[in-house]
Steps between C-alpha positions, in 0.01 A plus 500: 500500500620848407367792702439823307452822696250749359192704584319792341620725783864399442471553125342844545766608748797362302372654177546846653878458525632803306781307328266223381149640471244229426768231466336291771166512319666397174690212661223341701237543230724316249567220751124472546419519128743215433311284749797460734315600816277192460804278554640695797378549854407868511553662839397854593774700672459623855627859530815529710453650843715783628659251737596274208645794307702600807686170481726691260385855432562784743216676682580839347477355148174318571351814656533663158416224251196389702364855521228573245603867507874438460711751310836469328798424723853503362623352826282193443553471124146612420591719205626468142467129404290424811240777525214489747187384316131454586446164667861463621402365846281229346770417248763451770275285719357290217827431316681409821196302613483315168859382529457405866180313410702307242758411765226370729358297212827309479394322818249307286666498158844496336455789253338841548481792255464871573563705187428831675792443738873513437570858609872449557625860528286626791716592797428486872416870521467607137334420171738439211495392137118492462481287818304619803487187713765234560279196448796278401673575829179455697451162329849384595451611860170308511666190354777521761235463769360179349602198706426166337566161657736398219657847474529667842748752358360653177738594220365747247652544155398818323562503123450831320456496120416870463716715273590708806703385799305394810666765715256525791460124540870421473589774747228404748637148543870572456711266718198289601574137420137384516416711192683483168434767239605453139432776251550474123489850357668771298760710679699791361610843626191709574250223424230478768539396773855600586615254765835359612339155488390522133836407339637149516606437861815297564659383826820680588737483795532877484121548509330300776157645409437236230173320569454165321127532571462827303582411139485695177529404135526826305444471125599726214252654251332267252487197733332220306372153580840352417661727761238409760552134416871527580431635849206276590723215627652751744155586639422130518823421686439778752154357570647151536758619752266728696210246503218750563172414670337789311582666167369842403536597134457866414381478138549855383453501122695813403789274392282358223535635148266783400504660846549879476835465677625319186790348690471120460386252233342242733202301368214310663444149360632215716575315174789744457783391735592784734173691451296642787252216462790254511627655825161490673427147382835369622481685832151369570580146387850443633587742781430393859244679715161660463475770232358852500482684165479879518472770236725803474612738227364495148394811312344350188172407668362261237833317502490483880156342464630257236794402720317456829210319337745264332697446822172426677438223246855372560435492874180307431709239311308568180702758300301683238634488142678817397266538202197515730268776379409778739128436568256743338319542829812636671405862576839631387520297177612793275819546705645174365541615140648406264546131591200452734674189636667410830856493370776744597782408260867556566638842411756567231745744661861389534564287808800669664551217748809359330627149554790650697261687729283193560809288571600762758155478666501119491856464630430751777207293623660158459843587642417756766135581575347153528792363709458802730129419529576136575749602770247739655234227515712204608558496878869541582662216693590594856 
């Protein structure tokens, strides 16, 4: 059974997000039009309480974002890319509540989906990068409190597939060996978010701050399925060594081709080795632990709907064909021109991830990073 988190209240609130207006409506209506909700267990989210939000966020920040009459606050990041908007309090409570509802659902199932979650830039006391609530962090904190008979000490692996580095999540759990964060993203000077953890991290005797539980795989422009295929065994090996009880996958879709960022060439179909569909299929089928799929970035809304609808079908173990027609009864049908199908083909820009660069990434993981992780996990003999 796959649990799918949605309600009309959640969709209305999430569709007000200034960076992605109506995206939630487009996504969930396509999932419904394709008949996927009939095969899933639909669960309505319970809005997060102030007490639940305080598990991570500061009181001064919550006092503002939960105020219906809030005004801009530079101190709290509520300006520029994160303006105050009508319905912000409901948005914060429903998005956080949706992700926390998905976590609770994992008590009765192995896979839960919350496409309105995945806000990986929100800080403890500030909004950032279109993210107003740290639902990913709240989910990890909730998972850490889960005590199961077979797993009294939960281990949470957070995998971030968004184009942008998972700065807030990686920083929040830095040097915590019960949580492993692994972000695959683009990193270059000035590219958001600027973080010391975004470049490839390597152990060094001169720098004791290296954390084998906070990992990054930065990719160059034009990353294609073949590039992602080269690095997948590294992700797989990390999961094998860490042996998580829970896996969260942030499925931001701004790394797919045709996103306005125009940075990567990534495609969708799991039939293409190294594609996003391939990653999700392999993670769900072969990685240990219960799985939570979250949304994230993605600024071509019909493509976000294509991707998350398709990944829903992958999670349901019945992947839709890429030539599936967008149903005529889908309220946003005209947005899918000119193909009017589910497919998001690979882009055609030059893949700048050279063989030399990928060898460097692979060697760094095999020779240094994974052994450091193994040493950190294996109890030292007294």
